[in-house]
C-alpha positions, 0 to 999 in steps of 0.5 A: 073346303074350296072345290078345285078350280080344275074340277069337272062335274060328276057324270050321269053314271048308270048302275051296273046290273049285278052291282049295288052300292051302299054307304054308311057312317062308321065314324072313323073321324070326327066328321059329319059324313058317311065314311064306309062304302059297301058294294054287293056283287052278284055271284059269278062276278070276277075281279082284277086289280093293280096294287101299290108296289110300296114296301110298306103296304097296308094290310088291306093291300096284302089281303086284296093281293091274296084274294085276287089269285082266286079271281072272284068277288062278292063284295067291296068294303072301303073305309075313309079317314083311316088307312090302317097302314103300318098297324101290325097285327091289329090292322090285319085283325081289322081287315079279317074282321071286316071280311068275316062279317061281310062274308057272313052277311052275304053267305060267301067266303071271306076271300070273296070280300075286297077291302080298302082303306084310306086316310091317316097312316099308323092308326089301327082301324077300330074294329068296333066302328068298322063292324057297327058301320058295316051293320049300318051299311047292310041295312042302308038303301042302295045309293048312286055312284056319286054318293059312293064316290063322296064317301071314299073321299079324304082331302078330295075337293070333288067327287070323281067318276067316269063312264064309257061303253063298248060294243061286244058282238050284239051287246053294249056293255057299260063301264063305270068307275069312281076314284079318290085321290088328291095327295100322296100321288105318285103311283107305282102301279095304279093310284089311290083308291079306284074301283071299276064296275062293268056288266061285261062277261070277261074271264079273270085272266083277260080282265087282269091283263086288260087292266094291267095294260090300261094302267100303264098309260093312265094311273102310272103316268100321273103324279101330284107330289112324287109320294107313292101311297101305302094303300094304292089300289085299283080293282075292276069287277065284271058281273057278266050280266050283259050276256055277251060271249065271255072275253077270254083273250085278244082273239075274242069278238069285241076284245079290242073294243073292251080294251079301248073302253077300259083304257079310256075309263082309266085315263078319265079317272087318272086325270080327275085325280091330277085335277084335284091335286092338293092346292092345284090351280093348273093341270100340266101335260108333259110330252117327251119325244125323241128319247132313247126308248119309251121307258127313258122318255117316261123317266124323263117326263116324270123327272120334269113332272116331279120337280118342285122348281118346275111346278112352282114356276108354272104356279107363278106363271113364270116361263123359266124353261131352264128348270125343264133343262135341269129336270131333263139332266137329272133324270139319269137317262140319255140326253144331249144338251145340244140336241134338246128342244123345249116348247111351252104350249105351241111356242118353241122356246129353246133348241140346240142348248140355247134359247130360240133365236128371236124368242118372244116370251109373251105368248108363253106368258099368255099360255101359262095364265091358263089352266091347261099347260103343255110342256114339250121336250124333244131329245132328238136321240131316238123314237122313245115317247111318253106323256105324263100329267101333273099339277102345279105346286102352290101354297095350298099344298103346304097348308093342306099337308101341314094341317092334315092330322089337325 
């Protein structure tokens, strides 16, 4: 598989105290690679999560949603190659079997085990392979974060991870995240499968509030193909091993620093997914200003980002700003043609419903030849603003998805 031209190298991510990742081969598909990730979490670890709003969620999503109400975790199990979604009672039985076997191994409750799966929809996860894979993972030596990131991949072309730190009182805490995702990306909450680990001491309610807030400008502001997955899951685990005074609310010492670090980590992870969009050759940033509200700006920005006509124009390096006008108009949000302005990169191309007087397409054409593309839209109606990220739409996307089950 050819690595995305937008790929970034995997960072030097340290292991987190109280977190031990392992990988093994369950054989969910006919591939020569590990496809099961097992992460142990020390007692006292708390958890938060954001999950897909799809009305057809996987049993894993339903399991995690219920387990999150308890706020504690001892293990994470991730299966790649089979999403186990739309599999009825057999799918639920597989999740229960994974949680039960892991809980027995660790001496904890099944509800302390979080499970996620990714891959083909509609095929029940084989319990025998899952249990054999778990047994292999239980016996496996600990691994590094890049191995764990590689094991959760499906159509991804490169491993994705991020790291950041925050100072809380007199302690420095570390946050590490790994993520997978390349297609079926239009999160309605979070994105694909993403897992965040920190040694910070954080109360469950504060961790949940911080993750939910960090999700809004990151995972919920990306799209590859407008399709929301049945399995989208982002989980954050905090072991408390850093020894800081526990963060319980926004008035806690270091709360702002932790929130900022979590937002930064989520932003890094989200953009890695767009950089690996199926068939992607260009990363597109869309900024909408002057909208009626921030919500309205977001809807307009996503309308542009999800437009096949806009995305193919960028792929073809065609400065067809009329397609941006189309996408603004179809969003169903307040807009006035005669106050609308559009720019590509630093070049203004249209305003007041017309091409800019003296408009020279040459600098725009040069901008579109690059890998990082900016599209700006100003509606001149209010103070609403939003930024979202997407990628271009190429023949590569068709090739990947036409052969996905082959």
